[in-house]
C-alpha positions in Angstrom: -17.0 17.4 7.5 -15.3 20.3 6.7 -13.2 20.5 3.6 -10.4 22.1 4.5 -8.8 23.6 0.8 -5.1 23.5 -0.4 -2.4 26.2 -0.6 1.3 26.1 -3.4 2.7 26.0 -0.5 0.7 23.6 1.0 3.2 19.6 1.9 2.4 16.6 2.5 0.9 15.4 6.0 2.1 12.8 8.3 -1.8 11.4 7.7 -0.3 10.6 3.6 2.9 9.3 4.9 0.9 6.3 7.0 -1.3 6.4 3.6 2.2 5.5 1.6 2.9 2.8 4.5 0.5 0.5 3.3 1.3 0.9 -0.8 5.1 -0.5 1.2 2.5 -3.3 2.4 0.8 -3.9 -0.7 3.7 -3.7 -3.5 5.5 -6.2 -1.1 2.5 -8.4 -2.2 2.7 -7.4 -5.3 6.6 -8.7 -6.2 5.5 -12.2 -3.9 2.8 -12.6 -6.5 5.8 -12.0 -9.5 8.0 -14.1 -7.3 5.6 -17.2 -6.3 4.6 -17.9 -10.2 8.0 -17.1 -11.4 6.9 -16.7 -15.0 5.5 -14.8 -18.2 2.3 -15.2 -16.7 3.3 -14.3 -12.8 4.3 -11.0 -15.0 0.7 -10.2 -16.2 -0.1 -10.5 -13.2 1.8 -8.7 -10.9 1.4 -5.7 -13.5 -2.2 -6.0 -13.4 -2.3 -5.9 -9.6 0.4 -3.4 -9.6 -2.5 -1.6 -12.3 -5.5 -1.5 -10.0 -3.1 -0.1 -6.7 -2.1 2.6 -8.9 -4.5 4.2 -9.6 -6.3 3.7 -6.1 -2.5 5.7 -5.4 -2.7 8.2 -7.8 -6.3 9.4 -7.6 -5.7 9.9 -3.9 -2.0 12.1 -3.9 -4.9 14.0 -6.7 -7.6 14.5 -4.3 -5.7 15.8 -1.6 -3.8 18.2 -3.1 -6.3 19.9 -3.4 -7.9 19.1 0.6 -6.2 18.8 3.5 -5.8 15.2 4.8 -5.3 15.3 8.0 -8.0 17.7 8.7 -11.7 17.2 8.1 -13.6 15.2 5.7 -10.2 14.6 3.9 -9.3 12.9 7.0 -12.0 10.5 6.6 -12.0 10.4 3.7 -7.8 8.9 4.2 -8.7 6.8 7.1 -11.0 5.1 4.9 -8.9 4.2 2.2 -5.9 3.3 3.8 -8.8 0.3 6.1 -9.7 -0.7 2.7 -6.4 -0.9 0.9 -4.7 -2.7 2.9 -7.7 -5.1 3.1 -7.5 -5.7 -1.4 -3.8 -5.5 -0.1 -4.6 -8.8 1.8 -6.3 -10.8 -0.7 -2.9 -10.3 -3.2 -1.7 -14.0 -2.4 -4.0 -15.0 -3.8 -5.9 -12.8 -6.1 -5.9 -15.0 -9.0 -6.0 -18.9 -7.2 -8.7 -18.0 -4.8 -12.0 -16.8 -5.3 -13.7 -14.6 -2.2 -9.3 -13.0 -2.5 -10.4 -12.2 -6.2 -13.6 -10.3 -4.9 -12.2 -9.0 -1.5 -9.4 -7.4 -4.6 -12.2 -5.9 -7.2 -14.4 -4.8 -3.9 -11.8 -3.1 -2.1 -11.2 -1.0 -4.8 -14.6 -0.6 -5.9 -15.1 1.2 -1.9 -12.4 2.6 -2.7 -13.2 4.8 -6.0 -16.1 5.6 -4.0 -15.2 6.4 -1.3 -12.4 8.7 -3.1 -15.4 10.5 -5.7 -17.3 10.8 -2.6 -14.8 13.1 -0.9 -13.9 15.0 -3.7 -17.2 15.6 -4.7 -17.3 17.6 -1.0 -14.0 19.1 -2.5 -15.1 20.5 -5.2 -17.3 23.3 -2.6 -19.7 25.2 -4.8 -17.1 25.3 -7.8 -20.5 24.1 -10.1 -17.2 22.7 -13.2 -15.1 20.7 -10.3 -18.1 18.8 -9.6 -19.7 18.5 -13.3 -15.6 17.1 -14.3 -15.7 14.6 -11.4 -19.0 13.4 -12.1 -18.0 13.1 -16.2 -14.7 11.2 -14.9 -15.4 9.0 -12.1 -19.2 8.5 -14.1 -17.2 6.9 -17.1 -14.4 5.6 -15.4 -15.7 3.9 -12.7 -19.0 1.5 -14.8 -17.1 -0.2 -17.3 -13.5 -0.5 -14.1 -15.8 -2.5 -12.4 -17.7 -4.6 -14.2 -13.3 -5.4 -15.5 -13.0 -6.7 -12.5 -15.8 -8.2 -11.3 -16.8 -10.4 -14.0 -12.1 -10.8 -13.9 -12.5 -11.8 -10.0 -15.9 -14.8 -10.3 -14.6 -15.9 -13.7 -10.9 -16.8 -13.2 -8.2 -18.4 -14.9 -7.1 -16.5 -18.3 -10.5 -14.4 -18.9 -9.4 -13.1 -14.9 -6.4 -11.9 -16.4 -7.9 -10.7 -19.5 -9.6 -8.4 -18.1 -8.0 -7.1 -15.1 -5.5 -6.1 -17.8 -8.2 -4.5 -19.2 -9.4 -2.5 -16.4 -5.5 -0.7 -15.9 -6.4 0.1 -19.5 -10.1 1.4 -19.7 -9.0 3.6 -16.6 -6.0 5.4 -18.0 -7.9 6.2 -20.8 -11.5 7.5 -19.6 -9.5 9.3 -17.3 -6.8 11.2 -19.8 -9.9 11.8 -22.9 -11.9 12.5 -19.5 -9.6 14.5 -18.0 -8.2 17.2 -21.5 -9.8 20.7 -21.4 -11.3 19.4 -17.6 -12.1 21.4 -14.8 -9.3 19.3 -12.4 -7.0 21.8 -11.0 -3.2 21.1 -8.7 -2.6 24.3 -6.0 0.3 22.4 -4.9 3.3 21.8 -7.3 5.9 21.7 -4.6 3.1 18.6 -3.2 2.6 17.1 -6.6 6.3 16.5 -7.0 6.5 15.2 -3.2 3.8 12.5 -2.9 5.9 11.3 -6.6 9.0 10.9 -5.0 7.8 9.6 -1.5 6.1 6.1 -4.3 9.6 5.8 -6.0 11.0 6.1 -3.0 8.4 3.1 -1.6 9.1 1.6 -4.8 13.5 1.4 -4.3 12.9 0.7 -0.8 10.7 -2.7 -2.0 13.8 -3.6 -4.2 15.9 -3.8 -0.3 13.3 -5.5 0.6 13.0 -8.2 -1.2 17.2 -7.7 -1.8 17.8 -9.1 1.9 14.4 -11.2 2.1 17.0 -13.0 -0.8 20.1 -13.1 1.7 17.9 -13.7 4.3 17.7 -16.9 3.1 21.3 -18.7 2.7 23.8 -17.7 5.1 26.1 -14.7 5.1 29.4 -15.7 4.1 31.9 -13.1 2.0 29.8 -14.3 -1.4 26.0 -13.7 -0.2 27.3 -10.3 0.9 29.7 -9.3 -1.7 26.1 -9.8 -4.0 23.6 -8.2 -1.4 25.9 -5.0 -2.3 26.4 -5.2 -5.5 22.4 -5.9 -5.3 22.4 -2.2 -3.5 24.3 -0.1 -5.3 22.5 -1.1 -8.6 19.3 0.7 -6.8 21.2 3.4 -5.3 22.2 3.2 -9.1 18.1 3.8 -10.0 17.8 6.6 -7.4 20.6 8.3 -9.4 19.1 9.1 -12.1 16.2 10.2 -11.1 16.1 12.5 -8.0 19.7 14.7 -8.1 18.6 17.1 -10.6 15.2 14.9 -12.5 13.0 15.8 -10.2 13.9 18.7 -8.4 13.7 19.9 -12.5 10.5 18.7 -12.6 8.7 20.1 -9.6 9.7 23.6 -10.8 8.4 22.4 -14.8 5.4 23.0 -13.1 5.5 25.2 -10.6 6.1 27.2 -13.8 2.7 27.1 -15.3 -0.9 27.6 -13.9 -4.0 26.6 -14.0 -4.9 23.4 -16.5 -1.4 24.0 -17.9 0.0 22.6 -14.5 -2.9 20.0 -14.3 -1.7 18.3 -17.7 1.6 18.4 -17.7 1.2 16.6 -14.8 -1.0 14.2 -15.2 1.5 13.4 -17.2 3.9 13.1 -15.1 2.1 11.0 -13.0 1.5 8.6 -16.4 4.7 8.3 -16.8 5.1 7.0 -13.0 3.2 4.5 -13.1 5.7 2.9 -15.7 8.8 4.0 -13.1 7.2 2.6 -10.3 6.3 -0.5 -12.1 9.9 -0.6 -13.9 11.2 -0.6 -9.9 9.3 -3.8 -8.5 10.2 -5.7 -11.3 13.7 -4.9 -10.9 12.8 -5.4 -7.2 11.4 -9.3 -8.5 15.3 -9.9 -10.5 16.6 -9.1 -8.1 14.4 -11.0 -5.5 16.0 -13.6 -7.6 19.5 -13.2 -7.9 19.8 -13.2 -4.2 18.1 -16.2 -3.8 20.9 -18.1 -6.7 23.3 -16.6 -5.0 25.6 -19.0 -3.3 24.7 -21.3 -6.5 26.8 -20.5 -9.5 23.6 -21.3 -11.2 23.1 -18.5 -13.9 19.8 -15.9 -13.0 17.8 -17.9 -16.0 15.4 -16.6 -18.0 12.7 -14.8 -15.3 15.2 -12.8 -13.6 17.2 -11.8 -16.1 13.5 -10.7 -17.9 12.7 -8.6 -14.8 16.1 -7.2 -13.1 17.3 -6.3 -17.3 14.1 -6.2 -18.8 12.6 -3.7 -15.9 15.9 -1.8 -16.2 15.2 -1.0 -19.5 11.6 -0.2 -18.6 12.5 2.2 -16.1 15.2 4.0 -17.9 12.5 4.9 -21.3 9.8 6.3 -18.8 13.3 8.0 -17.2 13.8 9.3 -20.2 10.3 10.6 -21.2 9.8 11.4 -18.7 13.0 14.4 -18.8 11.6 15.1 -22.5 8.1 16.0 -21.3 9.7 18.2 -17.6 12.0 20.0 -19.7 11.8 19.6 -23.5 15.0 17.6 -23.7 15.6 14.0 -22.3 20.0 12.6 -22.1 20.6 10.3 -24.9 22.7 8.0 -22.8 19.7 6.6 -21.4 18.2 6.1 -24.7 21.3 4.4 -24.9 21.3 2.7 -21.4 18.0 1.9 -22.2 19.1 -0.1 -25.8 21.7 -2.3 -23.5 19.5 -2.8 -20.7 17.7 -4.6 -23.1 19.0 -6.1 -25.5 21.0 -7.8 -22.1 19.0 -10.4 -21.5 20.3 -13.3 -23.1 23.9 -12.3 -21.8 22.0 -11.7 -17.6 20.2 -15.1 -18.4 23.7 -16.8 -18.9 25.8 -14.9 -16.1 25.7 -16.8 -12.2 24.5 -13.9 -10.4 27.9 -11.7 -9.3 28.4 -10.8 -13.0 25.1 -10.4 -14.3 24.4 -7.9 -11.0 27.6 -5.9 -11.9 27.3 -6.5 -15.6 23.1 -4.0 -14.8 25.2 -1.3 -12.2 26.8 -0.3 -15.2 24.3 0.1 -17.4 22.2 2.3 -14.9 24.7 4.3 -14.8 25.8 5.9 -18.5 23.0 8.2 -17.7 25.5 9.3 -14.7 28.4 9.7 -16.4 29.3 13.4 -16.7 29.1 15.0 -20.6 32.2 16.7 -21.8 32.8 20.1 -21.5 33.1 22.0 -25.5 36.0 24.8 -24.9 35.6 26.9 -27.8 38.3 27.7 -29.3 39.8 31.0 -29.4 39.8 33.1 -32.4 
C-alpha cells in the first residue's frame, strides 16, 4: 500500500502499457459502434462513449506521472482500473440499445473515477494543498457527471445521448475551471509526452485493425490489396503529421517549464489530444467503410466521406492547434490541408474507394512538403 513518488526521469512502465491494451479494445468497440449505426447519430454516440473513455484514460495518465504505477498503491489502483475499464468496454456495442449495458457502462466509469480519486488522495500524502485540489476537482466533477451518465442510462433514447454528451462536456469544463491556478503537479515531462504519444499510436493501431477487418471480408485480389495499401498509406500520413518533429517539440516545450506553468501547458496538451485521438478513430471508421466497399464500383457515400475526410480535417486542425500551443506557431500548410479535407467531403462521397483514398493521402501529406528555403541575395 506504499506510495512511490516519481521524478523527472520517470518513464512509462510495463503496467501502463498493459493498461493501454484495454483501451485498444475499448477504441475498437467505439469504431464498431459507429460503423454499426453508419449515420450521424451513430457518430455522436461513438463520440459520447469516446469522451467518457478519454477522461478515464487521461486521469490515470496524470496519476501515474505522480505515483509509480508498478509499485504499491499505484499498482493496485491501475490493476483495478484495468478490470473496470474492460467491463465497461464490453458494454459499448449495446450501450445505446440494452438497459443492462447502459448501466454497466455508466457504473463502470463511476467506479473507475472513485478508484482514481482514492489513489490520488493517497499519492498526495502530506501535501495538504494537493489533497484539497483533488477533493475540489473530483468533488465538483463526479456528482454532476455521474448523475448525467446514470440518468441517461435509465432513460435511454435521445435523452441518453444528450445526457452522455453533456457528461463529457461537464467533466471537461469542471476539470479545467477547478484546475486553474491549482496544485496539480507534473513531475516528469518525458513520461507525460510518452503516454500521450502512446495513446496516439493506439488510435493509429485501431485504424490498421479497421483496414484489416474490412479487407478480410473480401477475396484478396489486386484491387483489394491496392485499396488496403492506400488505406495504410493514409495511416502513415497521419503518423507523419504528429511524430517526426511535433512530438519531440512538444516534449521539450513542457520540459522547459516548471511548477504551475508546466501543469497548465500539459493540461492544454491533454485536451487537444482528445481531439487528435477522436479524429483518428473517425478516420478509422471511414477506412473500414471504404474497405468494405473496395470490391465494388460504388461511391464511398456520405457516411464514409464524413468520417474519412471530416475526421482528417479535425485531425489536421487539432494537430495545428497543438503545434501552436507548444511551439507558438503552426505550419500554415496544416490549416490549408484541413480546409481542403473539409471542402472535399462532397467530392469524396461521390468517388469510388481508390481515388477517394488517394485524395485523402495527398491532402494529409500537404503539411509534410518541405518549405523552400529563401536565399539572401548578396548586396
